[in-house]
N, C-alpha and C positions, 0 to 999 in steps of 0.2 A: 704216907708218901707225901713229898712237898711238892706243890704246883709250880712250874717254871714261869717266871715272868716273861713278858715279850721282849724286853731288851735291858741294857745297862747292869747285867750282872757283874757283882764284884767278886772276884775268885781269889781264894788263897791256895797255894800250890804246895803240895807236900811230896818232898823227893828225899828218900833214903839210899844211902850207900851201903849196899848187900854185898854179902861173899859171891852171890850168883846172881845171873839175870839182871845185870846193871843196866838201867835205862839212861838216856840223855836228858839233862835238865833243860838244855837250850830247846829240845825237840818238844818237851812239854809246854814251854812257853808259846812256840810257834802253833802247837796244837789247840792252845787255850784262846789265842787271838783267832785263829780259824774258826772256832766254835762260836765266836761273837762275845766273848767274855773278857773283862779286864783283870789281868793280874794285878792285886794291890800287895800281896805279901808272900815270901816264899820261905817255907819252913823247911830247912834241911837237917839232917842227922846220919848216924850210922848205927847199923845193929849186924850182928852175926846172922840172926835169923828173926823174921818177922814175928811179932806177938800173936798169939792165936785169936785173942779177943779183940784187939784193937789195930793191930799191923803195926802200930807205933807202941812205945812203952807208955806208962802212965804219966811220967815226966813230960815226955813231948806232948801227950795229950793236954796236960794242964796248959802249956804253952800255947797250943792249937786253939784251947777254948778262949784264952786271953787274946789271941789276934783276931779271932772271929769277932769278938766283942768290940776291941779298939778300931777294927777296920770296917765294921759294919757289912761282913761278908755275906753274900747271898748263898754261895756254895764253896765247897772244898774239894778239890781234884788232887786225887793221888796219881803219881807217876808210876803206879804199880797195879796188878790185878788184885781185887779184893774178894774175899770169899763173901757169900750173902750174908753170913751172920757178923763179920766184920763191918760189912757197910751198914746194917742194921744198928749193931752197937755204937758205931760213930756217929750215925744221925741222931740216936737217942741222946748221946752226950753232949753233942754240939748243937742241936735244935736247928740245923740247917741241913740243905741236901748234900750227900757225899756221891761222889761219883769216881770211879775208877778209870784207869787207862783205857781199858776196852769200852766202857761206856761213853767216855769222851769221843773215841774214834766214831763209834756208831753214831753218836749226835752229829758229828760234822757230816757223816755220810747221808744222813737223813735230810740234812740241809741242802746238800749238793745234788741229790738225786732228781732228774728232770723227766726221765722218760718212763713209760709204764713199767717196763721191765726193771729198771733201776729202783723205783719205788717199791715193787714187789720184792727184790732182793734185799733191800735195806729193812722193811718190815718183817721179813722172815728171820733176818739176823737178830734184830731187836727182840722179837718174840722169844727166840730161842734164848736169846740172854736174860730175859725176863722171867721165863719160866724156872729158872734156878733160884729167882728171888722172891718166890711167892710165899714162902714159908713164914706165916706170921707178919706179913709185911703191911697189913692194914689192920685197924683195930676191930673191923667188922668180921673179921674171919673167924667166926664162932659158929657151933652148931645152931642151924635154924629151928626156932621153936615150933612145937606141934600146935594142935588145935584144929577146931573145925574148919575145913577147907585148906589147912597147912599141913595134914599129916603126910608123910611121904617115907621114902627110904632113909631120911635122916641124914641127907647129904649136906656136908659143911659148905660154907661160901667158899672156902680154899679149894675144895674138890670141884665146885661148880666153875671157878675160875680156871683151873687147870684143864678142865674138860673143854671150856670153851677155847682156851689158848690152843689146845690140841687140834679142835675142829678148824680153826682159823689157819694153823700152820699147813694142815693137810690140804686146805684150799689153795693157799699160795703154792705149795708144792706142785699141785696139779697144773696151776696157770703156768709156772715157771717150766714144767715139763713140757708144755706146748709150746712156749717161746723157744726152749732149748731144740726142739724138733724144727722149728722154723730157721733158727740160726744152722743147724745141720744142713737143711736143705740148701740154705744159701752157699755154704762152704762147698757142697755137692756140685752146685751150678757153676761156681768159680773153677773149681777143679776140671768140670767137663769142657769149659771154655779155655782150659790150659793158661788160667791167670795164676801166676805165683802171688802168694801172700806173705807179707813181712809185717809182724806186729812189734810196736814200739813197747818196750818194757823198761822198768827202772825204778828207782826209789822216788818217793813223791817229792815234787818239787824241783826236778832235775832238769826240766825243760822239754819235756815230751810233746806237749801240746803246741808249744811254740815251733818246734821243730817240725811237727806235722803239719802245721799250718803253711810253713815256709815251703815245704815240698810238695804240697797237694793244692796250694791256693784256697784251702778251706779258711772258714772264720770260725773255728772253734774257741771257746772260752778258754783264755790262758791268763794267768796272774800269778805273782810271787806269793803264792800261800800254799800250804799243805793242802792236798786233795782238791786243787782247783776244779780238775776234771774227774768226773765219776762215770758216766755213761760213755760206753765204747763208740767210736766213729769210724767209719770205714769210707776210704776214698781212693779212687784209682790215680796213679802217678805213672809219667812216662820217663823211662830210662834213656841213657845217651845213645843205646843202639836203635832206638825207635819202638822197643818192646814195652808192654804196659805190665803193671804189678799193682796189688792192692795193698794199700797201707792201713793198719788197724791201729788206733790209739787205745791203749787199755788204761785201766785204773793204776795209779802209782802205789807201789808196795811201801811198807813202813816195817821197822824191826818189830818181830813178836807180833805181827797182824793177827787179830782176833780169829780164832778158829771159826767163829760164827759168820765172819764175813767171808774167809776162804770158801767155806761150804756154800753160802747163799750165791756167791758170784763165780761158782764153778762154771756155769753156762757161759759167762762172759769171758773169763780166763782161759776158756777152751779155745779161744781165737789165738791165744799164744801157743797153747800146746799143739795145735795143728797146723802153725805157720810152716812155712818153708825156710824162713830166716827170723832170728830174733835181732832187732837193734836194741842193745842194752845201753840205755841213755845213762851218763854218769856226769853228775856235777864235779868238773875238773877243780873247781875252787873249794870244794868241801874239804875240812880238816878231817873228816872221818870217812873219806871216800871208799878206803879199802873196806870198812866194816859195811858200808851201804852196799858194796858189791856182794860181799858175802850174805847179807840178809836177802838180797834179790836172789842170788842163786839158791839159797834155802827154800824160798816161796816157790821157784821154778820147779824144784825137785818136788815139793808137796803136790804141784798140779800136774806132774808128768810132763814137764817142758824142758827137763835139762839135757835131753838127748839131741834137742835141736841146734843146730850150728848157730854160732853168734857172731854179730860184728859190733864191737865195742864203739860207742861214740862218746867221746869225752867233749862235753857242752860247757859253755860259759868261759871258754879260754880268755874272752876280753876281759875277766876279772883277775887274772894270772899275769903278773909283770913278765914280759919277755917271751910270752907264749905265742907262737904263730901256728896257722892251720898246717897240717900235715897228715900223711897217710903211714902207718907202721905196717910192715909186712912181715910174714913168718919166713922161715928158709926156704920154703917153695915160691916165694913171691907173691903170695895171696894176701890181701888186705885183711888185718884183723882188728885193726883200731884206726879211727879217724878223729882227730882234734879239730874242733870248730866252735864257731859261736852262732846259733841259731838266732838269737835276738839282733845282732848285726849283719848276719848273712855270710860272714868270712868262713870260707871252707866248705860251703855247701855244695859247691861244684866238685870238691873232692869226695864227698859222700857219695854223690849221684856216680862218679867215675867208679868208685869202690864198688857200688852195687852193681853197676853195669858189668864190671869185671867178674864179680862172683855169679852172676846169672848168665854170664856169657861163657864160663867154662865149659859148657856142654854144648855149644853152637857151633856149627860147620857151614861153611858157604858153598852152594851148589849152584851150577849153571844147568837149568832146565829147560828142554825143548818141549813144549806142549802142542799137541794137535787140536785142530778146531773143536773136536768132540771132547775135549778134556777141560772145558770151561769151568766145570764144577771143581777139579782140582785146582786151577787156578784161584777160584774164589777163595777156597779153603786155604792156599798158601798166603793170600793177602790177610786172612784172618789170624793165622798162628806164626807167620814167619814175617821177618822183615825183608822188604823188597828193595833191593839195591838199585837194580836196573831192569827196565823192561822195553821190549821192541817187538813189533809185529814181524812175523816171516812172510815170504812171498806164497806161502801155501795157506794163509789165513789163520795160523797158529800164533803162538808167543814163544819168545826165547827170554826167560827170566834169570836173573843172577838173584839169588835169595840167601838170607841167612836163617838157618832154621835149627831148632834143638834136635839133638840126636833120637831123642825119643819119638819123633815125628817122621823119622826117614821111612817108615813103612809106606807112607803116603806117597813116596817117589818111586815105589817098585815098579808101577806100571808106565813110569815116565822116563824117556831118555835124559839121563842127568850126568853130569861129572862134577868132581870136587874142583874148587878153585881156591886159590889163596887170598 
């Protein structure tokens, strides 16, 4: 294996046009910059099917060898997943490190993880990725020699490495299981407190964190780069009718997200799969936005969140000439799409309006007459309902005009109440 230098990596990018599974070259360039490397040369070509030994043909391999020498490259990045043997064969032929698309994404995640949970998830994904690449990956992977004090079952160094990897993977899985239980307890408490949850999902660099900060007043890191935010963040947000919701900012998606990452981040992505509403953030200025929408939908299906209702949010309309903030509605008049600019704040009021409408569809207004002995019910109403008006009556009780969710009407069974417009 080749040691990674601290900085200043010069990278050669390899992108082939294949009949199936086509990736985006521009996205590879953005991933490379996000990982901290400098693209110095791009090798392109086309093949019907990948070469089983080098992925690229022998002619392209000679071009790649020449480019590595001419540009003094430290690393070669493939915009495709490579098999372990292809990766080893290429490294042997080029004498520099070779990293495929999955490895590059894992490297970015490793750099961005900040929390204890995020670091555990990334390490688990990396170990699962590495476990498939142990076969003859190092020159010392040979059978241990015998002798006095050295005799044993004859375990090879390869088997030792696999065993140690397996032990570490199990340790991380146990820790993540504990974190997952804590997250589940947090979600249960929010449901008990009748707090609706909204998860922000979308393709990476669509502007989720910027929008999250604008809505909640948080100060989460946001930048114009892929996977700027990795660790999930939850904040409360108040809607136009006075009710509160919980917003969750999740990791950005990308086409063909490595399965190791989907598996490792399943507890984090569960925030999306158990949300009451998904805000699907879309870059309105992206040329391939229809494809990115499809990729996000595929991942939502993979994590079991495809059945949750969505509100599409087309962000970055400030980059689209002639585009103005607006709400698109379905045939029943319900909001299905909001166009806005999170960076400049244009259309944020329309998003809050749309969310208020969606979460007010089950709300009714009641005029309640409470006795002095029903103070506990009054306190509960202040917690779960919006108090429109309150006044004391002559008997020492209260008269309240409230807006309350239909699911809480059972609380009013013992209270004199009437529906109001």
